[in-house]
N, C-alpha and C positions, 0 to 999 in steps of 0.2 A: 484230782481229775475225775470228772464225771462223764458219763456217756448216755445219750438219749437217742433212741431210734424211732423215727416216725414212719408209719406205713402210708403210702400214697394210694388213694382209692380211685385213681383216674385211669382212663383207658390208655392215655398216651403220656407216660412219665417224661418223655423227651420235651413235651410242651411245658412241663413245669421246670425241669432242669435247664431247658434251653438247648439250642443246637450247640454241640461240643461243650456242654455244661456252662454256657455263657451266663445263665442266671445264677448258677452256683458260684461262678467266679466273682460276681458282684457281691454276693453274700460273704465270700472269703475276704474280699477287700474291706468290707464294712466291719468284719469281725476277725481281724488277723490273729487274735488269741485263741480262736476256735479251729479245730480241724473239721472240715465239712466234706463228707463223702456221700455221693449218690450212687447206689448200686441197685439195679433192677427197679423195684417199686418201693425201695427204702431210702430214707435220708437219715444219715447218722451224723450227730453233732457231738464232738468231744472237746471238753474244756473245763474251766473253773465254773463252779456252780452259779455264781452271780451273773457272769457273762452268758452262760448257757441258758439261764432262765430268761434273760432279756432277748436273746436270739430266738428262743422258742416262741415268744409272743409274736415277734416279727414274722417268723416262718408260718405260724398259724394264720396271720393276717394275709400272707402271700397265698396260702392254700385256699382261704376263703375267697380271695379275689380271683384266683384261677378257676375255682369252681363256678363262680358267678359269670365270668367273662369268657371262659374257655381258652384263654391265651394269656401269655405273660412274656413281656420283652425285658431285656436287661435294663432299659430306661425306666420301665415301670417298677422293676425290683428296686432299683436305686431310689426312686422317689418314694415308694411305699415304706422302705426301711427307714427313710428319713422322716416318716410320719405323715406324708401326704396321702391323698386319695388316689389320684391317677395322673400320670404324666403323659401328655400326648400333644403333638403339634396340631395346628388347625386342620391340616390335611388328614392326619390320623383320626381326629375328632369327627370330621364329617364322614369318613369311611366307617368308623366304628359305630356311629349313630345310625347309619343306613343299614349296616349288616350285623352289628353287635358281635362280630367274631365268628358267626356261624358259617361264613363263606370261606373260611380258611381251609384249603384243600390239603396242604402239606407244609412242613417247615423245611425251608431250603438251607443252603450253607450260610453260616454266620447269623442264623436266626431270621433270615429272610422269610417273610410270610408269603406263600404262593396262594392266591385266592382268586375266586371267580370275580372278574372285574366289571362285567356288564350284566345287564338283566338277562340277555340271551345265554351267556355263559352259566349263570345261575340256573336257568331253565334246563340247560344241557346236563348240569350236575344232578339236578333233581330227577331228570329223565333216566340218567345212568343208574341212579340209586334204585329206581323202581323197575327197570327193565334189564333183561339179559343182553339184548342187542339194541344199539341205537345208531341210526344213520343221521349224520349231521351234514347239511349242505349249506353253502353260502359263499360269499365273496372271500377272496384271499385276505388274510390279515385280521379276521374277525375273532380269532382265538380258538378255533376248533381243535387244532393240534395241541396248542398250549394246554387247553383244558383236559383233553384226552390223556396227554402224557402226565399231567399233574395227578389225575385220578388213578392212572396206572401206578405211579410211584407211591401214592398213598396206599393202594391195595397191596403193593409189594412190602412196604414198611409195616403194615398191619398183618402181614403173613396170610392175607386172603388169597394170594397167588404166589407161585414160585419163581416166575420169570416174566420178563417183558420182551416181546419181539417186535421191533419196528421194521416195517417193510415199505417198499415203494414199488408200484407196478412198473413192469418193463413196457414202456410206450415210446413212440417216436417223439423226437424233440418237438416242442411247440404244443404238445398236449398239456392241459392245465389240470393235473390230478395231484392231490395232496398225499401226505403220509397217512398210513393206517396203523393204528396200535392194536395189537391183539393181546388179550389178557388170558393167561393159561392158569386155570385152577387145577382141580383134581383130574379133570378129563384131558388136560393139555399136554400129554407127552407126545 
């Protein structure tokens, strides 16, 4: 038995391992003779030398793909391990062509990609990245709260903030005011 440890150089190892290690589970199914362990920023493979060498080539391909595209889904892992370039439906193809994965805000449960869906949501994300305070106004259902909460969860996962507090103003019924998300960093006790 041989052991190999790969160090991941990515900002978000969850993106490579997948939500709840979904991408690693695909790797485990494809190589049942290997023990696959993801810890922190390291991926450890343990097994017989021949199988280990084959899996290392595939894992390096996955790492190169992840570095190029910024995201990796279990479907793509399955396809890439089988020797393909990229597995995606026509819906994913049009979305990835338009955004190329840069608009993914956070990875949700089960590998769900939470992303800015419209041009105005992308503009809101860019504005939030450039400014400390952003006021967004617009009709109900345009994704203001959706985008703000996704950004707050991303900041929490990246340890940029310590907690998220959601509030709603106390107003009479009939008033049409939305939720407000406050992000507390170092100054927010």
